[in-house]
N, C-alpha and C positions, 0 to 999 in steps of 0.2 A: 248591824244597825247602829253601831256606835256613832256618835256625832262629835268625837274628838277632832280638833282641828288638825289638818295635815301639816307635817313639819315643813319648814322652808326648804326648797330645793337647794342643791349645791350651787347651781348656776345663780340663784337669787342671792345666796350668801357671798359668792365671789363678786357679783355686781355691786353689792353694798360696800364691800371692802375696797373695790376700785374707786367708787365715788368718794369714800372717806380719804383715800390716799390722794386723790386729785384735790380735794379740799385742803388737806394738809400741805400739799405741794404749793398751792397758791399762797397760803399764809407764810410758808417757809421762804418763798421768793420775796414776798413783801418785807418780811423781817430782815432778811439779808440785805435787801435794797436800802431800807432805812438805815441799817447799820453802816453800809458802805458810804452813804451820803454824809453821815455824821463823821465817819472816820476821815473823810477828805478835808474836814474843816477843824478837827479837834486833835490836839497832840496827846498821845498816850503817855501817861506818867503814873507810877514808876514803870520801869521796863518789864518787871515780872507780870504786869497787868496784861501783857500780850498773851500770856498763857491762858488767862481767864477768858479773854476775848476769843481765842482760838477754840477753847472748849465751847463757848457760846455758839459760834458759827457751826461747829460740827454737830452739836446737839440739835440746833434748829434744822440743819440739813437732813438729819436722821429722823425727824418727826414723821415724814410719810411712810417710813419703813418700820420703825419701832417707836410708837408714840409714847408708851408708858415710861421706859427707861430715859428717853430723851426729855420728856416733861419733868421727870424727877431730877434729872441732871440740871435742868434750867432752874428749878426751884432751889436746889442745893447751891448752885452758883450764886443765885441772888442772895441767899443767906450769908455766904462767905464774903461777898463783896460789900455787904452792908454792915457786917459785924467786925471786920478786920479793923484794927486801930489806925491803919494808915489810909489817908485819902487816896482815892483812885480817880485819875482824870482820864476821860476817854468817852467813846460813844455810849449811848444809853442801851441797856439790855431790857428795858421795860416792855417793849412790844412782845418779845419772846416769852418773858415771864407771864405776862397777862394771858397770852395764848396758851401757855402750859397750864395755867390754872383753869381756863375754860375747858381744855381737853380732859384734864383729870376729873373735873366735876361732871363732865358729860359722859365719859366712856369708862372710867376706871371704877374700882370698888367704892361704894358710897362713903363709908366711914373712913377708910384709909385716905381717900381724897380729901375729906373734911379735915383730918388731922394734918395732912401736908399743907393744905391751904392756910389753916390757922397758924401753923409754924412759920410759914412764909410771911403772913400778915403781921404776926407779933414781932418776928425778927426785923421786918422792914420798919415797924414803928419804933422799936428800940434803937436801931441803927440811926434812923432819921432824928429821933429825939436827942440822942447823944450829940449829934452834929448841929442841930438847929434849935433844939428846945422842945419840951414835951407838948406844948400847945401851939406851936407855930403852924401857920396855914400850910406851909409846904410839907410839914410832917404829916398832918392829917390828910392832905391831898394825896400823897403817895400811898398812904394806908388804905384810904377809901377806894382808890382806883383798883387795888388788888381785891378788895371785898366785892366791888362791882363785877370784876372779871369772874370771880368764883360764882356769884349769883347768876350771871348770864349762863354759865355752864350748867348750873342746877336747873334753871328755867328750861333750857334746851333739853335736858334729860327728862324732865317731867313731860314736856310736849312730845318727845319721842316715844315715851311709854304710852301716852294716850293714843298716839297714832297706831302703835302696834296693837293695843287693845282693841281699837276700832276695827283694824283689819282682821283680828282674830274673831271678833263678834260677827263681822260680815261673813267670814268663812263658815262659822257655825250656823248662821242664819241660812245661808245658801245651801249648805249641806242638809240641814233639816228640811228645807223646802223641797229638795230633790227626793228625800226619803218619803216625805208625805205625798209627793206627786206619784212616786212609784207605788206606794201603798194604795193611793186612790185609783190608779190604773188597775191594780190587782182587784180592787173591790168592784169598780164600775164595769170593766171590760170582761172580767172572768166571772166573778160572783154574780154580777148583775145579769149577764147573759145566761148563766145556769139557772138563775131564779126565773127568768122569763121562759126558759125551756121547760121547767117544771110546770109553770102555768099552762103552757101550750099542751103538754102531755095531759093535764087534767081536762082541758077543754076538748081535746081529741077523744079522750076516753068517755066523756059525757055524750058524744055524738054516736057511739056504737052501743049495741046491746050490752047489758051490764055484765053478763058472765060469758061473753063470747071470747074466742081466742085473741081477737084484736084488742079487746079490753085488757086481757091479761098481759099482752105484749106492751101496751102503753103503760100499764101499772109497773111492769118490770123496768122499763126505761126510766120511768119517774123515780123509782127507788134508787137506781144506779146514779142518776143525776143528783138526786138529793144527797146521797152519800158523798159524792165528790164535792158538792157544795159545802157540806158539813165539814169535811176534811180540810178544805181550803180555809174556811173561816176559823176552825179550831186550831189548826196546825200552822197556819201562815199568818193570816190577817190579825187574829187576836194576839198571839205572841209579839208580833211586830209592833202592834199598837201599844202594848204594855211597855215595850222597850222605849218607844218614843215618849210615852208619858213619863217614864222614870228618868230619861235623859233631860226632859224639859224641866222636871223638878230639881234635878241636880245641877243644871247649868243655868245661870242667869245671863240670858242673851239679850243684848240691847236691840231694840227695833231699829232697823236701818232704813233711812228714808230713800225711797226710789223715785227718780225723776218721772214726772207724770205729764200727760198732755191730754187734750180733748179730742176724741175720735168719734166717727159716725159708725155705729154698730147696728143700725136698723136692718140692713140687708142680711147680714150674717145671723143676727138674732131671729129674724123672721124665718129663715131656713131651718134653724134649730127647733123653733117652736112647731113648725109644720111637721118636721120629722117626728117630734114627740107626740103630736096629735095622731099621726098615722100609726105610730107604734102602739099607743093606747087603744086606738080604735080597733086594731087587729085583735086585741085581747078582750073586746066587748065593752069598752068604756065609751061613754057619750059625753062630749064636751068640746070646748074650743078655747084655745089659748088667745089671750088678748095682750096687745103691746101698745104702750103709749109712744110718745115722740122720743126716740132714742138716737136722734141725730147728734146730740152732744152728750158724750159719756166719758167719764174718767178712764184713761187707758188701762190702768191697773184693774179697775172694776170690770172693764170690758173683757179683759183676759180671763176673768173668773166666771163670767156669766154663762158661757156654754156649758161648763162643768156643773154649775148650779142647776141649770135647766135639766140636764141629763140626770142628775141625782134625784131631783124632785119627781121627774117622770118615772124613774126606776122605783122610787119609794111608793108612788101610787100603785104601780103594777104589783109590787111585792106584798104590800100590806092592805091595799084597798079591795073593795068588792066591786065587780063590774057594774057600772052605772054612771051617774053624772059626776063630773069633776070640773074644777076651774083652775086655770094657771094664768096669772096676771103679772106683767112686767111693766113698770112705769118709772118715770124719773123721780128722784128723791133729793131734795135740797141742792138744786143746781145740776151738777154732773154726777150725782150719786144715783143709786138704783134701789127700788123697793120691789121685791118679788114675793108673791103670795100664791100658795097652792092650797086647794081644799078638795077633799074627796070623802067617800063613805068607807069606813073601816070594815074589814072582813070580819073582825071579832068585836063585839059590842064593848065600848068603853076602853078599848086597848089603846095604849099610848106608846109611840115608837121613838121617843126622843133620844134613846141611848144606842140606836143602831150604828154600826161602824161607818156607814156612808155619811150619816148626819154628823157624827163626831169628827170625821175627817174634814167635812165642810166647815164645821164650827172652828176648827183649828186654823184653817186658812182665813176665815173671816176675822178672827181675832188679830191676825197680823196686820190688817188694814182697818182696824177699829169698826168692823162690821158686827152685826148682832143677828141672832136667829131665835125666834120665839115659837113655841109649840103649844097647841091647845086642843082639847077634845070637848066637844059639846054634843052630848048624846052619841050618835054614830058618826058625826062629822069630825074629821081630823084636819086641822089647819096648821100650816107652816108659814110664818111671816119672816122675811129676811130684809134687813135694811143695811145698806152699805153707803156711808157718806163719802162725799168727795173731799179730798184734802189739797185741792189746788191752792 
């Protein structure tokens, strides 16, 4: 029941690498194109500068393959060309150096990238200051363009980490929702069915003579079903719920907004309420579910309503005494929903707000800002659920 995020698949990692290389390839082509255009109009002097420009072209072309060594080579080349005492005339290598600073700030180790960037920036400033003066506009312009390139890389790095965190939080949220859904199915479908079976056994035993063989058989069946129900709750549902509670406390998972729309749930909800009425009537309950105008309902709320109705009906059957009950569904604040159930408790003054089914339902309600309130007034047990719309 761990909710640790699944690691990225190898295919996903390869896809990301391919996208990065494509991005690097585009910029490498642009840098080489700018270099070629300038080379056609500018004379290279002195001759040894051709070696530096050859290193520049090779480093730029290698960026899609090995970005870190190539970017470091471009930064080192920038320092050398700015600090050597002899003037070098030829095409500009600024585009490649700026891109190298962006790549290092975005992908490389944070502090080494910072040190390299500061070295390049300080070296650029010293070299330009020696040539043009410490406070000349051209000196400051070259320096601040390098600073801007580094800051762009840092900004992209922060944005990338936020996107990755968002994806991780989404994976955690989806995984927890799946686990809660499986636990709810275990509770509603298995434990709920066994609870109803126990009630049916008691009703059947009450219709036969007290000490007859049929009464003994019904009692034995009830004991077996009760034991199975106890084992499921103590060995499966309760440990799983504790694991989910512990994981929820250990992990701070952001709520993820889900796209919503308005839907008509009146027909499906009417069928579920009729089924609940028939189910409770078979157990000796008297009542009728009521439904307001549910032609406009939030889609996320609508997806939860059938499970809520099932849980409330099961709760009445498990903890109530055969008799009158009420189950009302009505609109709440536009496309939201308010659901209220009321019944007579089997045990005087008993409150059932901590049962697993209600706790599971509360957990799902909290994810969409819903609320559930419980109350006991004499023998009457009331549950009120409010789910607002977030359109």
